[in-house]
LUMPAZA-50693 format. One record per residue (C-alpha): residue in three letters; x, y, z. Coordinates in Angstrom, 2 decimals, decimal comma. Layout:
! residues N
<r aa="ala" X="X" Y="Y" Z="Z"/>
...
END
This chain:
! residues 425
<r aa="unk" X="22,32" Y="28,88" Z="10,90"/>
<r aa="unk" X="21,11" Y="29,45" Z="7,34"/>
<r aa="unk" X="18,92" Y="32,50" Z="6,75"/>
<r aa="unk" X="16,58" Y="30,77" Z="4,33"/>
<r aa="unk" X="13,28" Y="28,90" Z="4,60"/>
<r aa="unk" X="13,71" Y="25,24" Z="5,44"/>
<r aa="unk" X="10,84" Y="24,36" Z="3,09"/>
<r aa="unk" X="12,55" Y="25,91" Z="0,06"/>
<r aa="unk" X="16,05" Y="24,72" Z="0,95"/>
<r aa="unk" X="14,93" Y="21,10" Z="1,33"/>
<r aa="unk" X="12,66" Y="20,78" Z="-1,73"/>
<r aa="unk" X="13,37" Y="20,52" Z="-5,43"/>
<r aa="unk" X="12,80" Y="23,81" Z="-7,21"/>
<r aa="unk" X="10,02" Y="23,94" Z="-9,79"/>
<r aa="unk" X="11,83" Y="23,43" Z="-13,08"/>
<r aa="unk" X="9,20" Y="23,98" Z="-15,77"/>
<r aa="unk" X="8,82" Y="27,76" Z="-15,73"/>
<r aa="unk" X="8,60" Y="29,31" Z="-19,19"/>
<r aa="unk" X="11,70" Y="31,06" Z="-20,50"/>
<r aa="unk" X="9,76" Y="32,78" Z="-23,29"/>
<r aa="unk" X="8,82" Y="36,48" Z="-23,11"/>
<r aa="unk" X="5,43" Y="37,38" Z="-21,67"/>
<r aa="unk" X="3,32" Y="38,02" Z="-24,77"/>
<r aa="unk" X="0,13" Y="37,17" Z="-26,66"/>
<r aa="unk" X="-3,37" Y="36,58" Z="-25,37"/>
<r aa="unk" X="-4,70" Y="34,22" Z="-22,69"/>
<r aa="unk" X="-8,07" Y="33,53" Z="-21,18"/>
<r aa="unk" X="-6,79" Y="34,19" Z="-17,66"/>
<r aa="unk" X="-3,73" Y="35,94" Z="-16,23"/>
<r aa="unk" X="-2,98" Y="35,13" Z="-12,58"/>
<r aa="unk" X="-0,80" Y="37,56" Z="-10,65"/>
<r aa="unk" X="1,14" Y="35,60" Z="-8,05"/>
<r aa="unk" X="2,67" Y="32,13" Z="-8,06"/>
<r aa="unk" X="1,83" Y="31,07" Z="-4,51"/>
<r aa="unk" X="-0,75" Y="28,50" Z="-3,44"/>
<r aa="unk" X="-3,77" Y="30,62" Z="-4,44"/>
<r aa="unk" X="-2,47" Y="31,36" Z="-7,91"/>
<r aa="unk" X="-1,19" Y="27,86" Z="-8,63"/>
<r aa="unk" X="-4,37" Y="26,20" Z="-7,32"/>
<r aa="unk" X="-6,51" Y="28,48" Z="-9,50"/>
<r aa="unk" X="-4,24" Y="27,89" Z="-12,50"/>
<r aa="unk" X="-4,59" Y="24,13" Z="-12,10"/>
<r aa="unk" X="-8,39" Y="24,27" Z="-11,89"/>
<r aa="unk" X="-8,77" Y="26,75" Z="-14,75"/>
<r aa="unk" X="-6,38" Y="24,89" Z="-17,04"/>
<r aa="unk" X="-8,17" Y="21,61" Z="-16,37"/>
<r aa="unk" X="-11,43" Y="23,37" Z="-17,29"/>
<r aa="unk" X="-9,94" Y="24,23" Z="-20,69"/>
<r aa="unk" X="-8,80" Y="27,83" Z="-20,17"/>
<r aa="unk" X="-5,47" Y="29,17" Z="-21,40"/>
<r aa="unk" X="-3,68" Y="30,43" Z="-18,29"/>
<r aa="unk" X="-0,56" Y="32,48" Z="-17,57"/>
<r aa="unk" X="0,79" Y="32,68" Z="-14,02"/>
<r aa="unk" X="2,92" Y="35,80" Z="-13,51"/>
<r aa="unk" X="5,22" Y="35,52" Z="-10,50"/>
<r aa="unk" X="7,53" Y="38,40" Z="-9,52"/>
<r aa="unk" X="10,14" Y="36,06" Z="-8,01"/>
<r aa="unk" X="10,14" Y="32,28" Z="-7,80"/>
<r aa="unk" X="7,19" Y="29,95" Z="-7,44"/>
<r aa="unk" X="6,08" Y="29,72" Z="-3,75"/>
<r aa="unk" X="9,03" Y="31,93" Z="-2,84"/>
<r aa="unk" X="7,04" Y="34,17" Z="-0,52"/>
<r aa="unk" X="4,30" Y="33,40" Z="2,04"/>
<r aa="unk" X="3,47" Y="29,96" Z="0,62"/>
<r aa="unk" X="7,06" Y="28,82" Z="1,14"/>
<r aa="unk" X="7,80" Y="30,80" Z="4,31"/>
<r aa="unk" X="5,16" Y="29,62" Z="6,77"/>
<r aa="unk" X="5,20" Y="27,24" Z="9,71"/>
<r aa="unk" X="4,11" Y="24,14" Z="7,81"/>
<r aa="unk" X="0,63" Y="23,91" Z="9,37"/>
<r aa="unk" X="-2,55" Y="23,06" Z="7,46"/>
<r aa="unk" X="-5,16" Y="23,57" Z="10,16"/>
<r aa="unk" X="-8,90" Y="23,94" Z="10,23"/>
<r aa="unk" X="-10,57" Y="26,59" Z="12,34"/>
<r aa="unk" X="-10,68" Y="30,38" Z="12,31"/>
<r aa="unk" X="-8,32" Y="32,97" Z="13,74"/>
<r aa="unk" X="-11,26" Y="34,07" Z="15,90"/>
<r aa="unk" X="-13,18" Y="32,82" Z="18,87"/>
<r aa="unk" X="-16,36" Y="31,50" Z="17,24"/>
<r aa="unk" X="-18,59" Y="33,16" Z="19,84"/>
<r aa="unk" X="-16,93" Y="36,54" Z="19,34"/>
<r aa="unk" X="-17,28" Y="36,33" Z="15,59"/>
<r aa="unk" X="-20,89" Y="35,17" Z="15,87"/>
<r aa="unk" X="-21,65" Y="38,23" Z="17,99"/>
<r aa="unk" X="-20,60" Y="40,48" Z="15,10"/>
<r aa="unk" X="-21,86" Y="38,60" Z="12,02"/>
<r aa="unk" X="-24,30" Y="36,01" Z="13,38"/>
<r aa="unk" X="-23,82" Y="32,34" Z="14,22"/>
<r aa="unk" X="-24,95" Y="31,09" Z="10,79"/>
<r aa="unk" X="-22,41" Y="33,18" Z="8,87"/>
<r aa="unk" X="-19,67" Y="32,51" Z="11,41"/>
<r aa="unk" X="-20,34" Y="28,75" Z="11,23"/>
<r aa="unk" X="-20,32" Y="28,85" Z="7,43"/>
<r aa="unk" X="-16,93" Y="30,55" Z="7,46"/>
<r aa="unk" X="-15,61" Y="27,99" Z="9,94"/>
<r aa="unk" X="-16,77" Y="25,18" Z="7,68"/>
<r aa="unk" X="-15,05" Y="26,83" Z="4,71"/>
<r aa="unk" X="-11,74" Y="26,50" Z="6,58"/>
<r aa="unk" X="-12,60" Y="22,85" Z="7,25"/>
<r aa="unk" X="-13,27" Y="22,37" Z="3,55"/>
<r aa="unk" X="-9,89" Y="23,95" Z="2,83"/>
<r aa="unk" X="-8,03" Y="21,11" Z="4,57"/>
<r aa="unk" X="-10,15" Y="18,60" Z="2,65"/>
<r aa="unk" X="-9,29" Y="20,38" Z="-0,61"/>
<r aa="unk" X="-5,57" Y="20,19" Z="0,11"/>
<r aa="unk" X="-5,77" Y="16,49" Z="0,96"/>
<r aa="unk" X="-7,84" Y="15,65" Z="-2,12"/>
<r aa="unk" X="-5,59" Y="17,64" Z="-4,45"/>
<r aa="unk" X="-2,47" Y="15,94" Z="-3,09"/>
<r aa="unk" X="-4,02" Y="12,51" Z="-3,67"/>
<r aa="unk" X="-5,35" Y="13,38" Z="-7,12"/>
<r aa="unk" X="-2,08" Y="14,88" Z="-8,38"/>
<r aa="unk" X="0,23" Y="12,44" Z="-6,58"/>
<r aa="unk" X="2,21" Y="15,13" Z="-4,72"/>
<r aa="unk" X="4,82" Y="13,74" Z="-2,30"/>
<r aa="unk" X="4,81" Y="16,26" Z="0,56"/>
<r aa="unk" X="4,39" Y="14,32" Z="3,84"/>
<r aa="unk" X="0,77" Y="15,39" Z="4,32"/>
<r aa="unk" X="-0,66" Y="13,87" Z="7,49"/>
<r aa="unk" X="-3,71" Y="14,61" Z="9,65"/>
<r aa="unk" X="-2,18" Y="14,90" Z="13,09"/>
<r aa="unk" X="-4,70" Y="17,31" Z="14,57"/>
<r aa="unk" X="-3,90" Y="20,67" Z="16,13"/>
<r aa="unk" X="-3,66" Y="21,55" Z="19,80"/>
<r aa="unk" X="-4,38" Y="25,08" Z="21,02"/>
<r aa="unk" X="-2,41" Y="25,54" Z="24,22"/>
<r aa="unk" X="-3,45" Y="27,72" Z="27,16"/>
<r aa="unk" X="-0,45" Y="29,91" Z="27,92"/>
<r aa="unk" X="-1,94" Y="31,04" Z="31,26"/>
<r aa="unk" X="-4,32" Y="29,36" Z="33,75"/>
<r aa="unk" X="-6,92" Y="32,04" Z="33,00"/>
<r aa="unk" X="-6,74" Y="31,19" Z="29,31"/>
<r aa="unk" X="-7,90" Y="27,63" Z="29,95"/>
<r aa="unk" X="-11,18" Y="28,89" Z="31,37"/>
<r aa="unk" X="-11,70" Y="30,86" Z="28,16"/>
<r aa="unk" X="-10,88" Y="27,77" Z="26,09"/>
<r aa="unk" X="-13,46" Y="25,74" Z="28,01"/>
<r aa="unk" X="-16,15" Y="28,32" Z="27,26"/>
<r aa="unk" X="-15,15" Y="28,33" Z="23,61"/>
<r aa="unk" X="-15,18" Y="24,52" Z="23,52"/>
<r aa="unk" X="-18,84" Y="24,37" Z="24,55"/>
<r aa="unk" X="-19,97" Y="26,36" Z="21,53"/>
<r aa="unk" X="-17,57" Y="24,61" Z="19,15"/>
<r aa="unk" X="-18,67" Y="21,12" Z="20,20"/>
<r aa="unk" X="-22,35" Y="22,09" Z="19,89"/>
<r aa="unk" X="-21,95" Y="23,57" Z="16,38"/>
<r aa="unk" X="-18,97" Y="23,12" Z="14,07"/>
<r aa="unk" X="-16,40" Y="20,96" Z="15,91"/>
<r aa="unk" X="-18,20" Y="18,00" Z="17,56"/>
<r aa="unk" X="-14,99" Y="15,95" Z="17,74"/>
<r aa="unk" X="-13,10" Y="18,61" Z="19,70"/>
<r aa="unk" X="-11,18" Y="17,20" Z="22,69"/>
<r aa="unk" X="-10,52" Y="19,12" Z="25,90"/>
<r aa="unk" X="-7,12" Y="18,43" Z="27,48"/>
<r aa="unk" X="-7,17" Y="19,37" Z="31,16"/>
<r aa="unk" X="-4,18" Y="21,04" Z="32,84"/>
<r aa="unk" X="-3,25" Y="17,84" Z="34,65"/>
<r aa="unk" X="-3,22" Y="15,93" Z="31,36"/>
<r aa="unk" X="-1,21" Y="18,38" Z="29,28"/>
<r aa="unk" X="2,04" Y="16,42" Z="29,57"/>
<r aa="unk" X="0,48" Y="13,71" Z="27,40"/>
<r aa="unk" X="0,51" Y="16,27" Z="24,59"/>
<r aa="unk" X="3,40" Y="18,64" Z="25,25"/>
<r aa="unk" X="6,64" Y="18,06" Z="27,16"/>
<r aa="unk" X="6,66" Y="21,48" Z="28,78"/>
<r aa="unk" X="5,61" Y="23,12" Z="32,04"/>
<r aa="unk" X="4,66" Y="26,28" Z="30,16"/>
<r aa="unk" X="1,04" Y="25,38" Z="29,37"/>
<r aa="unk" X="-2,18" Y="24,92" Z="31,34"/>
<r aa="unk" X="-4,45" Y="22,70" Z="29,28"/>
<r aa="unk" X="-5,63" Y="22,95" Z="25,71"/>
<r aa="unk" X="-8,05" Y="21,99" Z="22,97"/>
<r aa="unk" X="-7,37" Y="19,35" Z="20,31"/>
<r aa="unk" X="-8,87" Y="19,99" Z="16,88"/>
<r aa="unk" X="-8,56" Y="16,54" Z="15,25"/>
<r aa="unk" X="-8,97" Y="17,64" Z="11,60"/>
<r aa="unk" X="-5,78" Y="19,70" Z="11,41"/>
<r aa="unk" X="-2,80" Y="18,55" Z="9,36"/>
<r aa="unk" X="0,73" Y="19,45" Z="8,35"/>
<r aa="unk" X="2,95" Y="18,93" Z="5,31"/>
<r aa="unk" X="6,19" Y="19,98" Z="3,62"/>
<r aa="unk" X="5,33" Y="23,33" Z="2,05"/>
<r aa="unk" X="8,18" Y="23,45" Z="-0,45"/>
<r aa="unk" X="7,48" Y="20,01" Z="-1,88"/>
<r aa="unk" X="3,76" Y="20,71" Z="-1,99"/>
<r aa="unk" X="4,34" Y="24,01" Z="-3,81"/>
<r aa="unk" X="6,66" Y="22,47" Z="-6,39"/>
<r aa="unk" X="4,20" Y="19,62" Z="-6,92"/>
<r aa="unk" X="1,26" Y="22,01" Z="-7,28"/>
<r aa="unk" X="3,16" Y="24,09" Z="-9,84"/>
<r aa="unk" X="4,12" Y="20,94" Z="-11,76"/>
<r aa="unk" X="0,48" Y="19,82" Z="-11,79"/>
<r aa="unk" X="-0,65" Y="23,20" Z="-13,13"/>
<r aa="unk" X="2,01" Y="23,08" Z="-15,84"/>
<r aa="unk" X="0,98" Y="19,53" Z="-16,81"/>
<r aa="unk" X="-2,59" Y="20,77" Z="-17,18"/>
<r aa="unk" X="-1,38" Y="23,44" Z="-19,62"/>
<r aa="unk" X="-0,81" Y="26,56" Z="-17,51"/>
<r aa="unk" X="2,21" Y="28,66" Z="-18,50"/>
<r aa="unk" X="4,15" Y="29,73" Z="-15,41"/>
<r aa="unk" X="6,42" Y="32,77" Z="-15,71"/>
<r aa="unk" X="8,92" Y="33,45" Z="-12,94"/>
<r aa="unk" X="10,78" Y="36,78" Z="-12,52"/>
<r aa="unk" X="7,83" Y="38,49" Z="-14,19"/>
<r aa="unk" X="6,65" Y="41,25" Z="-11,83"/>
<r aa="unk" X="3,42" Y="42,92" Z="-12,89"/>
<r aa="unk" X="4,03" Y="46,67" Z="-13,26"/>
<r aa="unk" X="0,86" Y="47,79" Z="-15,04"/>
<r aa="unk" X="-2,77" Y="46,76" Z="-15,42"/>
<r aa="unk" X="-4,99" Y="48,46" Z="-18,01"/>
<r aa="unk" X="-8,67" Y="47,62" Z="-18,30"/>
<r aa="unk" X="-9,67" Y="47,11" Z="-21,93"/>
<r aa="unk" X="-13,35" Y="46,21" Z="-21,56"/>
<r aa="unk" X="-15,42" Y="44,25" Z="-19,08"/>
<r aa="unk" X="-13,01" Y="41,86" Z="-17,40"/>
<r aa="unk" X="-10,36" Y="42,01" Z="-20,15"/>
<r aa="unk" X="-7,05" Y="43,68" Z="-19,28"/>
<r aa="unk" X="-3,66" Y="44,44" Z="-20,71"/>
<r aa="unk" X="-1,08" Y="43,18" Z="-18,21"/>
<r aa="unk" X="2,39" Y="44,72" Z="-18,25"/>
<r aa="unk" X="5,28" Y="42,80" Z="-16,67"/>
<r aa="unk" X="9,02" Y="43,12" Z="-16,44"/>
<r aa="unk" X="9,30" Y="40,47" Z="-19,14"/>
<r aa="unk" X="6,69" Y="41,69" Z="-21,59"/>
<r aa="unk" X="2,98" Y="42,40" Z="-22,02"/>
<r aa="unk" X="-0,03" Y="40,20" Z="-22,63"/>
<r aa="unk" X="-3,80" Y="40,55" Z="-22,93"/>
<r aa="unk" X="-6,08" Y="38,51" Z="-20,70"/>
<r aa="unk" X="-9,82" Y="37,93" Z="-20,80"/>
<r aa="unk" X="-9,80" Y="37,77" Z="-16,99"/>
<r aa="unk" X="-7,29" Y="38,64" Z="-14,24"/>
<r aa="unk" X="-6,96" Y="37,08" Z="-10,78"/>
<r aa="unk" X="-4,88" Y="38,87" Z="-8,16"/>
<r aa="unk" X="-3,31" Y="36,29" Z="-5,85"/>
<r aa="unk" X="-0,53" Y="38,49" Z="-4,53"/>
<r aa="unk" X="-0,95" Y="38,25" Z="-0,75"/>
<r aa="unk" X="0,97" Y="41,00" Z="1,04"/>
<r aa="unk" X="3,08" Y="41,90" Z="-2,01"/>
<r aa="unk" X="4,32" Y="45,46" Z="-1,96"/>
<r aa="unk" X="4,98" Y="45,45" Z="-5,70"/>
<r aa="unk" X="2,68" Y="46,32" Z="-8,57"/>
<r aa="unk" X="-0,26" Y="48,68" Z="-9,20"/>
<r aa="unk" X="-2,49" Y="47,29" Z="-6,47"/>
<r aa="unk" X="-2,90" Y="50,16" Z="-4,02"/>
<r aa="unk" X="-6,58" Y="49,34" Z="-3,42"/>
<r aa="unk" X="-5,59" Y="45,97" Z="-1,95"/>
<r aa="unk" X="-2,58" Y="47,33" Z="-0,10"/>
<r aa="unk" X="-4,68" Y="49,85" Z="1,83"/>
<r aa="unk" X="-6,73" Y="46,93" Z="3,17"/>
<r aa="unk" X="-3,89" Y="44,53" Z="4,01"/>
<r aa="unk" X="-1,22" Y="45,08" Z="6,64"/>
<r aa="unk" X="2,00" Y="43,12" Z="6,00"/>
<r aa="unk" X="3,14" Y="41,75" Z="9,35"/>
<r aa="unk" X="6,38" Y="39,87" Z="9,77"/>
<r aa="unk" X="6,33" Y="36,35" Z="11,16"/>
<r aa="unk" X="9,54" Y="34,50" Z="11,91"/>
<r aa="unk" X="10,52" Y="30,84" Z="12,20"/>
<r aa="unk" X="13,47" Y="28,69" Z="13,19"/>
<r aa="unk" X="14,15" Y="25,02" Z="12,46"/>
<r aa="unk" X="16,37" Y="22,89" Z="14,65"/>
<r aa="unk" X="18,72" Y="20,16" Z="13,62"/>
<r aa="unk" X="17,10" Y="16,69" Z="13,54"/>
<r aa="unk" X="16,41" Y="15,55" Z="17,09"/>
<r aa="unk" X="16,79" Y="12,04" Z="18,40"/>
<r aa="unk" X="13,57" Y="10,03" Z="18,46"/>
<r aa="unk" X="13,61" Y="10,11" Z="22,27"/>
<r aa="unk" X="14,08" Y="13,88" Z="22,45"/>
<r aa="unk" X="11,38" Y="14,50" Z="19,85"/>
<r aa="unk" X="8,95" Y="12,28" Z="21,76"/>
<r aa="unk" X="9,71" Y="14,15" Z="24,99"/>
<r aa="unk" X="8,63" Y="17,41" Z="23,35"/>
<r aa="unk" X="5,62" Y="16,47" Z="21,23"/>
<r aa="unk" X="4,59" Y="12,83" Z="21,74"/>
<r aa="unk" X="1,44" Y="13,20" Z="19,62"/>
<r aa="unk" X="3,25" Y="15,15" Z="16,87"/>
<r aa="unk" X="0,36" Y="17,55" Z="16,38"/>
<r aa="unk" X="0,66" Y="21,11" Z="15,18"/>
<r aa="unk" X="0,55" Y="23,48" Z="18,14"/>
<r aa="unk" X="-0,45" Y="27,10" Z="18,68"/>
<r aa="unk" X="-0,64" Y="29,14" Z="21,86"/>
<r aa="unk" X="-3,31" Y="31,50" Z="23,21"/>
<r aa="unk" X="-1,12" Y="34,60" Z="23,51"/>
<r aa="unk" X="-1,57" Y="37,46" Z="21,04"/>
<r aa="unk" X="2,19" Y="37,44" Z="20,58"/>
<r aa="unk" X="2,34" Y="33,68" Z="20,77"/>
<r aa="unk" X="4,11" Y="30,79" Z="19,12"/>
<r aa="unk" X="3,33" Y="27,93" Z="16,78"/>
<r aa="unk" X="5,36" Y="24,78" Z="16,34"/>
<r aa="unk" X="5,47" Y="21,22" Z="15,00"/>
<r aa="unk" X="7,87" Y="18,37" Z="14,26"/>
<r aa="unk" X="8,98" Y="17,29" Z="10,79"/>
<r aa="unk" X="9,23" Y="13,63" Z="9,75"/>
<r aa="unk" X="13,00" Y="13,76" Z="10,41"/>
<r aa="unk" X="12,32" Y="15,24" Z="13,89"/>
<r aa="unk" X="13,27" Y="18,86" Z="13,37"/>
<r aa="unk" X="11,29" Y="21,24" Z="15,55"/>
<r aa="unk" X="9,82" Y="24,07" Z="13,46"/>
<r aa="unk" X="9,18" Y="26,91" Z="15,92"/>
<r aa="unk" X="7,73" Y="30,26" Z="14,93"/>
<r aa="unk" X="5,96" Y="33,38" Z="16,09"/>
<r aa="unk" X="5,76" Y="37,16" Z="15,84"/>
<r aa="unk" X="9,08" Y="37,56" Z="17,60"/>
<r aa="unk" X="9,28" Y="41,22" Z="16,61"/>
<r aa="unk" X="6,73" Y="43,56" Z="15,03"/>
<r aa="unk" X="8,99" Y="44,23" Z="12,07"/>
<r aa="unk" X="9,22" Y="43,23" Z="8,43"/>
<r aa="unk" X="11,46" Y="40,43" Z="7,23"/>
<r aa="unk" X="15,04" Y="41,09" Z="6,11"/>
<r aa="unk" X="18,27" Y="39,16" Z="6,72"/>
<r aa="unk" X="19,16" Y="41,33" Z="9,73"/>
<r aa="unk" X="15,60" Y="41,30" Z="11,07"/>
<r aa="unk" X="15,35" Y="37,53" Z="10,62"/>
<r aa="unk" X="18,59" Y="36,94" Z="12,52"/>
<r aa="unk" X="17,44" Y="39,12" Z="15,46"/>
<r aa="unk" X="14,08" Y="37,37" Z="15,49"/>
<r aa="unk" X="15,77" Y="33,99" Z="15,38"/>
<r aa="unk" X="17,60" Y="34,73" Z="18,63"/>
<r aa="unk" X="14,34" Y="35,77" Z="20,30"/>
<r aa="unk" X="12,61" Y="32,61" Z="19,07"/>
<r aa="unk" X="15,45" Y="30,40" Z="20,26"/>
<r aa="unk" X="15,27" Y="31,94" Z="23,73"/>
<r aa="unk" X="11,52" Y="31,39" Z="23,86"/>
<r aa="unk" X="11,89" Y="27,82" Z="22,59"/>
<r aa="unk" X="14,34" Y="27,06" Z="25,40"/>
<r aa="unk" X="11,98" Y="28,59" Z="27,99"/>
<r aa="unk" X="9,32" Y="26,11" Z="26,92"/>
<r aa="unk" X="11,63" Y="23,18" Z="26,17"/>
<r aa="unk" X="14,82" Y="23,43" Z="28,24"/>
<r aa="unk" X="15,69" Y="19,89" Z="27,15"/>
<r aa="unk" X="16,76" Y="21,47" Z="23,82"/>
<r aa="unk" X="19,60" Y="23,49" Z="25,37"/>
<r aa="unk" X="22,27" Y="21,67" Z="23,37"/>
<r aa="unk" X="20,30" Y="21,68" Z="20,11"/>
<r aa="unk" X="21,62" Y="23,49" Z="17,04"/>
<r aa="unk" X="19,42" Y="25,86" Z="15,01"/>
<r aa="unk" X="19,89" Y="25,05" Z="11,31"/>
<r aa="unk" X="17,48" Y="27,48" Z="9,60"/>
<r aa="unk" X="15,95" Y="30,85" Z="10,35"/>
<r aa="unk" X="13,63" Y="32,84" Z="8,11"/>
<r aa="unk" X="10,86" Y="35,39" Z="8,00"/>
<r aa="unk" X="7,90" Y="36,16" Z="5,82"/>
<r aa="unk" X="4,92" Y="38,47" Z="5,52"/>
<r aa="unk" X="1,45" Y="37,66" Z="6,81"/>
<r aa="unk" X="-1,28" Y="39,37" Z="4,75"/>
<r aa="unk" X="-3,35" Y="40,58" Z="7,70"/>
<r aa="unk" X="-6,77" Y="42,19" Z="7,36"/>
<r aa="unk" X="-8,20" Y="44,36" Z="10,12"/>
<r aa="unk" X="-10,73" Y="41,69" Z="11,13"/>
<r aa="unk" X="-8,43" Y="38,72" Z="10,33"/>
<r aa="unk" X="-10,89" Y="37,33" Z="7,76"/>
<r aa="unk" X="-9,75" Y="36,67" Z="4,19"/>
<r aa="unk" X="-11,39" Y="38,38" Z="1,23"/>
<r aa="unk" X="-12,24" Y="37,21" Z="-2,27"/>
<r aa="unk" X="-14,38" Y="38,64" Z="-5,04"/>
<r aa="unk" X="-14,30" Y="41,02" Z="-8,00"/>
<r aa="unk" X="-13,65" Y="44,76" Z="-8,18"/>
<r aa="unk" X="-13,57" Y="46,87" Z="-11,35"/>
<r aa="unk" X="-13,41" Y="43,74" Z="-13,48"/>
<r aa="unk" X="-10,47" Y="42,22" Z="-11,55"/>
<r aa="unk" X="-10,87" Y="39,10" Z="-9,37"/>
<r aa="unk" X="-8,91" Y="38,68" Z="-6,14"/>
<r aa="unk" X="-8,39" Y="36,27" Z="-3,24"/>
<r aa="unk" X="-6,13" Y="37,37" Z="-0,41"/>
<r aa="unk" X="-5,90" Y="38,47" Z="3,24"/>
<r aa="unk" X="-5,57" Y="35,00" Z="4,81"/>
<r aa="unk" X="-4,20" Y="36,53" Z="8,03"/>
<r aa="unk" X="-1,92" Y="33,68" Z="9,07"/>
<r aa="unk" X="-4,33" Y="30,87" Z="8,17"/>
<r aa="unk" X="-3,43" Y="30,70" Z="4,52"/>
<r aa="unk" X="-2,23" Y="27,21" Z="3,68"/>
<r aa="unk" X="-5,59" Y="25,52" Z="3,46"/>
<r aa="unk" X="-7,65" Y="28,57" Z="2,48"/>
<r aa="unk" X="-5,27" Y="29,73" Z="-0,26"/>
<r aa="unk" X="-5,46" Y="26,34" Z="-1,97"/>
<r aa="unk" X="-9,21" Y="26,15" Z="-1,41"/>
<r aa="unk" X="-9,89" Y="29,68" Z="-2,62"/>
<r aa="unk" X="-7,80" Y="29,11" Z="-5,73"/>
<r aa="unk" X="-10,16" Y="26,28" Z="-6,64"/>
<r aa="unk" X="-13,20" Y="28,36" Z="-5,64"/>
<r aa="unk" X="-12,15" Y="31,43" Z="-7,64"/>
<r aa="unk" X="-11,72" Y="29,26" Z="-10,72"/>
<r aa="unk" X="-15,39" Y="28,36" Z="-10,34"/>
<r aa="unk" X="-16,38" Y="31,98" Z="-9,69"/>
<r aa="unk" X="-14,53" Y="33,14" Z="-12,80"/>
<r aa="unk" X="-16,33" Y="30,44" Z="-14,74"/>
<r aa="unk" X="-19,69" Y="31,93" Z="-13,70"/>
<r aa="unk" X="-20,47" Y="30,14" Z="-10,42"/>
<r aa="unk" X="-20,52" Y="33,32" Z="-8,31"/>
<r aa="unk" X="-22,42" Y="31,60" Z="-5,47"/>
<r aa="unk" X="-19,40" Y="29,33" Z="-4,83"/>
<r aa="unk" X="-17,53" Y="32,12" Z="-2,98"/>
<r aa="unk" X="-17,91" Y="31,62" Z="0,82"/>
<r aa="unk" X="-16,39" Y="35,07" Z="1,43"/>
<r aa="unk" X="-18,84" Y="37,01" Z="-0,75"/>
<r aa="unk" X="-20,49" Y="40,05" Z="0,79"/>
<r aa="unk" X="-17,95" Y="40,77" Z="3,53"/>
<r aa="unk" X="-17,40" Y="44,51" Z="3,85"/>
<r aa="unk" X="-13,76" Y="45,52" Z="3,41"/>
<r aa="unk" X="-12,93" Y="49,06" Z="4,53"/>
<r aa="unk" X="-9,42" Y="50,50" Z="4,39"/>
<r aa="unk" X="-7,10" Y="50,21" Z="7,38"/>
<r aa="unk" X="-7,13" Y="53,74" Z="8,88"/>
<r aa="unk" X="-3,84" Y="55,55" Z="8,37"/>
<r aa="unk" X="-2,41" Y="52,80" Z="6,15"/>
<r aa="unk" X="-1,08" Y="54,18" Z="2,87"/>
<r aa="unk" X="2,21" Y="52,35" Z="2,38"/>
<r aa="unk" X="4,84" Y="50,88" Z="4,71"/>
<r aa="unk" X="3,17" Y="49,88" Z="8,01"/>
<r aa="unk" X="4,68" Y="52,61" Z="10,20"/>
<r aa="unk" X="2,34" Y="51,70" Z="13,04"/>
<r aa="unk" X="3,58" Y="48,12" Z="13,64"/>
<r aa="unk" X="5,65" Y="48,96" Z="16,76"/>
<r aa="unk" X="2,55" Y="50,51" Z="18,35"/>
<r aa="unk" X="0,50" Y="47,43" Z="17,43"/>
<r aa="unk" X="3,18" Y="45,31" Z="19,09"/>
<r aa="unk" X="3,02" Y="47,36" Z="22,29"/>
<r aa="unk" X="-0,78" Y="47,07" Z="22,34"/>
<r aa="unk" X="-0,69" Y="43,27" Z="21,98"/>
<r aa="unk" X="2,04" Y="42,97" Z="24,63"/>
<r aa="unk" X="-0,17" Y="44,94" Z="27,00"/>
<r aa="unk" X="-3,15" Y="42,70" Z="26,18"/>
<r aa="unk" X="-1,05" Y="39,59" Z="26,84"/>
<r aa="unk" X="0,19" Y="41,03" Z="30,14"/>
<r aa="unk" X="-3,29" Y="41,80" Z="31,45"/>
<r aa="unk" X="-5,04" Y="38,63" Z="30,20"/>
END
């Protein structure tokens, strides 16, 4: 079992990063070389701006290359619950922004010719308990009447047509969801940004940010200093750099994933005959999908801990045990890859984007980042060009997470709370 992300291990590494020192002046400096930063760099460069992408490690080496490979529409929330707090119009608008995110990914892949196995398979949300199916049915009524008219209800007696497991009790199919190879998409997105003229600097952690005037800043990195007319923070849950304001509002939560060896066509079909992406209704649940070569990618919050080689290995054993509970037909299957990453979780699980003290930002995707990171990169390019009304996340209040000043000491208590909620639901 290799302790590395399958997406990065099985994709060509971006090979056009600049080897020159970080220096000079640019129109825009983007902090972070994940999907948000690269998408924004592509859009800004195509609009004629000079752009520098400053990545502390390697392109898409963190959350963008360490996720479960899903590109799904829909919110992390129950639409009715969110509507109760912010109103049905705003909740529906946010839902449609996530829909637009999948469309943005698909259009960008076609336009730039990125080979990444993108396919619209749809997503199924699986009821992990009989009581959960009743809640899904109630949710389905509102979704079908408002933002998801094509939603399909799968009754408990029909669930075997979707999932080869006795562990679920019905579900909802969201037909607009998709999946793709994250490593190949990331390398292709970076190559497209570089072709458009963006300069991408790897191993260039930002260590200082000094406001010069208006939106102009001096940006200090481990490889030199430059001046930028505008700065976009696209750093996700990064714990590096002078960004304490963001860090007090984002909780980095570990999420862990395993990838099996390639399964036979018959075994793969016995598990997921429709080959959708799948998520479960538990708070500490799982998400999974098949790859084109029939590997099962199976993830979840196995432990409320941060990612490290030792933590990933422990989480991998927990995930394997859970996978075999759901799919005992995989008992003889080898696990080839195991990895972890950080989810940039906000308190209300809604992303945030805007401008503060002359610095633009887009972050806090809370486990739904693939489509929204790409979409918000494109959107923030428009916002930075003067189209402020383009931002679908504008105006959302963003208070600090109480008691959060640095490392998330409270994660074990959060884990116990969610386990209790799952037990009593």
